[in-house]
C-alpha positions as CSV (number, residue, x, y, z in Angstrom):
1,X,-7.1,7.8,-4.8
2,X,-4.5,5.6,-3.2
3,X,-4.8,1.9,-4.0
4,X,-3.2,-1.2,-2.8
5,X,-3.7,-4.7,-4.6
6,X,-2.6,-8.2,-3.5
7,X,-2.2,-10.1,-6.8
8,X,-1.8,-14.1,-7.4
9,X,0.9,-13.9,-9.8
10,X,0.6,-17.8,-10.6
11,X,-2.9,-17.3,-11.8
12,X,-3.3,-17.1,-15.5
13,X,-5.0,-13.7,-15.3
14,X,-3.7,-11.3,-12.4
15,X,-6.8,-11.1,-10.4
16,X,-6.7,-8.9,-7.4
17,X,-7.7,-11.0,-4.2
18,X,-7.4,-8.0,-1.9
19,X,-7.9,-4.3,-2.6
20,X,-7.5,-1.3,-0.2
21,X,-8.6,2.1,-1.7
22,X,-9.3,5.3,0.5
23,X,-10.4,8.9,-0.4
24,X,-7.3,11.2,-1.3
25,X,-7.8,13.3,1.9
26,X,-7.0,10.4,4.0
27,X,-4.2,9.0,2.0
28,X,-2.4,12.2,0.7
29,X,-0.1,12.3,4.0
30,X,1.9,9.4,2.3
31,X,3.1,11.7,-0.3
32,X,4.6,13.9,2.2
33,X,6.5,11.6,4.4
34,X,10.1,12.3,4.9
35,X,12.6,10.2,2.6
36,X,15.2,9.9,5.3
37,X,12.7,8.3,7.9
38,X,10.6,6.4,5.5
39,X,12.7,5.7,2.5
40,X,10.5,2.6,1.1
41,X,7.1,4.3,1.7
42,X,8.1,7.7,0.4
43,X,9.4,6.0,-2.7
44,X,5.8,4.4,-3.2
45,X,4.5,8.0,-3.4
46,X,6.3,8.8,-6.7
47,X,6.5,5.6,-8.4
48,X,3.5,4.4,-10.1
49,X,2.3,0.8,-10.2
50,X,5.5,-0.9,-8.6
51,X,5.4,-4.3,-7.6
52,X,6.9,-5.5,-4.4
53,X,7.5,-8.8,-2.6
54,X,9.9,-10.6,-0.5
55,X,12.3,-8.4,1.3
56,X,10.6,-5.1,0.2
57,X,7.5,-6.5,2.1
58,X,9.5,-6.6,5.2
59,X,10.6,-3.0,4.7
60,X,7.4,-1.8,4.0
61,X,5.7,-3.6,7.0
62,X,8.3,-2.0,9.3
63,X,7.8,1.6,8.0
64,X,4.1,1.3,8.1
65,X,4.0,-0.1,11.8
66,X,6.2,2.8,12.6
67,X,4.0,5.2,11.0
68,X,1.0,3.7,12.7
69,X,2.6,4.7,16.1
70,X,2.8,8.2,14.9
71,X,-0.5,8.7,13.5
72,X,-3.4,9.5,16.0
73,X,-6.2,10.3,13.3
74,X,-8.5,7.5,13.5
75,X,-9.2,7.3,9.4
76,X,-5.6,7.3,8.7
77,X,-5.1,4.6,11.3
78,X,-7.8,2.5,9.9
79,X,-6.1,3.0,6.5
80,X,-2.8,1.8,7.7
81,X,-4.3,-1.3,9.3
82,X,-5.7,-2.2,6.1
83,X,-2.4,-2.0,4.3
84,X,-0.7,-4.0,7.1
85,X,-3.4,-6.6,6.5
86,X,-2.7,-6.6,2.8
87,X,1.1,-6.9,3.5
88,X,0.7,-9.8,5.7
89,X,-1.7,-11.5,3.4
90,X,0.8,-11.0,0.4
91,X,3.5,-12.5,2.5
92,X,1.6,-15.4,4.1
93,X,0.4,-16.5,0.7
94,X,3.6,-15.8,-1.3
95,X,1.8,-13.3,-3.6
96,X,2.6,-10.0,-5.2
97,X,1.5,-6.7,-3.6
98,X,0.9,-3.9,-5.9
99,X,0.9,-0.3,-4.5
100,X,-0.4,2.3,-6.9
101,X,-0.2,5.9,-5.2
102,X,-2.2,7.7,-7.6
103,X,-4.9,5.4,-8.5
104,X,-8.1,6.9,-10.0
105,X,-11.0,5.6,-11.3
106,X,-12.0,6.0,-14.8
107,X,-15.4,7.4,-15.9
108,X,-18.4,5.2,-15.2
109,X,-19.5,3.4,-18.3
């Protein structure tokens, strides 16, 4: 599963205040993006649990906006819009955003 979390790094415990998850069949296209056209997003597809903020958020927003223009599948468009909301939230509140491309839930206890 693909996951995006917005974390308050100034809190004593890093608690996610925004989370975006989606089924693999909706998000898998992110792992197949051209590295030349989408260098920042395509890097996320191969890096597990990297933190981005500052200028990296600007790069991510730009690439996700471009990708949104290309996608015509409604579930994927909705997913991309949620990611853009998370990016805006992180930027507006000066928080960290965590992209975890291969997020998987563990077994239920």
